[in-house]
C-alpha positions as CSV (number, residue, x, y, z in Angstrom):
1,X,-16.6,-10.4,14.6
2,X,-13.4,-8.7,14.9
3,X,-10.5,-11.7,14.5
4,X,-7.6,-9.8,16.2
5,X,-4.1,-10.3,14.6
6,X,-2.4,-13.7,15.4
7,X,-0.5,-12.6,18.5
8,X,-3.4,-11.3,19.7
9,X,-6.0,-14.1,18.5
10,X,-7.3,-16.3,21.0
11,X,-6.5,-20.0,20.6
12,X,-9.3,-22.1,18.9
13,X,-11.1,-22.8,15.5
14,X,-12.9,-20.2,13.3
15,X,-15.2,-22.7,11.7
16,X,-16.6,-21.1,8.3
17,X,-19.9,-21.8,6.9
18,X,-22.4,-20.3,4.4
19,X,-26.4,-20.6,4.0
20,X,-27.7,-20.4,1.2
21,X,-31.3,-18.8,0.7
22,X,-33.1,-22.4,1.3
23,X,-31.4,-22.1,4.7
24,X,-33.0,-18.8,5.8
25,X,-35.7,-18.6,7.9
26,X,-35.4,-20.8,10.7
27,X,-34.3,-19.8,14.1
28,X,-30.6,-19.5,13.7
29,X,-29.5,-21.7,16.2
30,X,-31.0,-24.4,14.9
31,X,-30.1,-23.9,11.3
32,X,-26.3,-23.5,12.7
33,X,-26.8,-26.7,14.4
34,X,-27.8,-28.6,11.8
35,X,-25.5,-27.5,9.0
36,X,-22.4,-27.9,12.3
37,X,-23.3,-31.9,13.5
38,X,-20.2,-31.3,16.1
39,X,-21.4,-28.2,17.6
40,X,-25.1,-28.8,19.7
41,X,-27.4,-26.4,19.7
42,X,-27.0,-25.5,23.3
43,X,-23.0,-24.9,22.5
44,X,-24.1,-22.6,19.9
45,X,-26.1,-20.7,21.7
46,X,-23.4,-20.3,24.5
47,X,-20.9,-19.1,21.6
48,X,-23.7,-16.4,20.7
49,X,-23.9,-15.0,23.9
50,X,-20.1,-15.1,24.4
51,X,-20.7,-13.2,21.2
52,X,-18.5,-15.7,19.0
53,X,-21.0,-15.9,16.2
54,X,-20.8,-13.3,13.1
55,X,-22.3,-13.0,9.7
56,X,-20.5,-11.0,7.6
57,X,-18.4,-9.3,10.2
58,X,-21.3,-8.9,12.1
59,X,-21.7,-10.2,15.5
60,X,-24.7,-12.1,16.4
61,X,-26.1,-12.7,20.0
62,X,-29.6,-13.3,19.6
63,X,-30.3,-17.3,19.3
64,X,-33.9,-16.9,18.5
65,X,-33.4,-14.5,15.4
66,X,-34.2,-15.7,12.4
67,X,-31.0,-17.0,9.9
68,X,-30.9,-15.2,6.7
69,X,-28.4,-16.2,4.2
70,X,-24.7,-15.2,4.0
71,X,-21.2,-16.4,5.8
72,X,-21.1,-16.9,9.0
73,X,-17.9,-17.3,11.5
74,X,-17.8,-19.7,14.8
75,X,-15.3,-18.7,16.9
76,X,-14.8,-22.2,19.4
77,X,-12.5,-21.8,22.2
78,X,-10.3,-25.1,22.8
79,X,-11.2,-27.3,25.4
80,X,-10.3,-26.6,28.9
81,X,-7.7,-28.7,30.6
82,X,-9.7,-30.8,33.5
């Protein structure tokens, strides 16, 4: 995922997570949800579909892909006003 300069960055939070080899092999969305309890699996799937999840700089969109060891970043936009 390419994160723009501060002037261009969308508001939100970047969540960083490192998965070890012991975490590899399961479904990526499920594995991320297990390590990020504040995000539901459905929310992680939606973020992936929007291109907001990356591993070591590569955008990940396949929710059923197998988790691999490495550094992940999830860009979570702020909630929209009601």
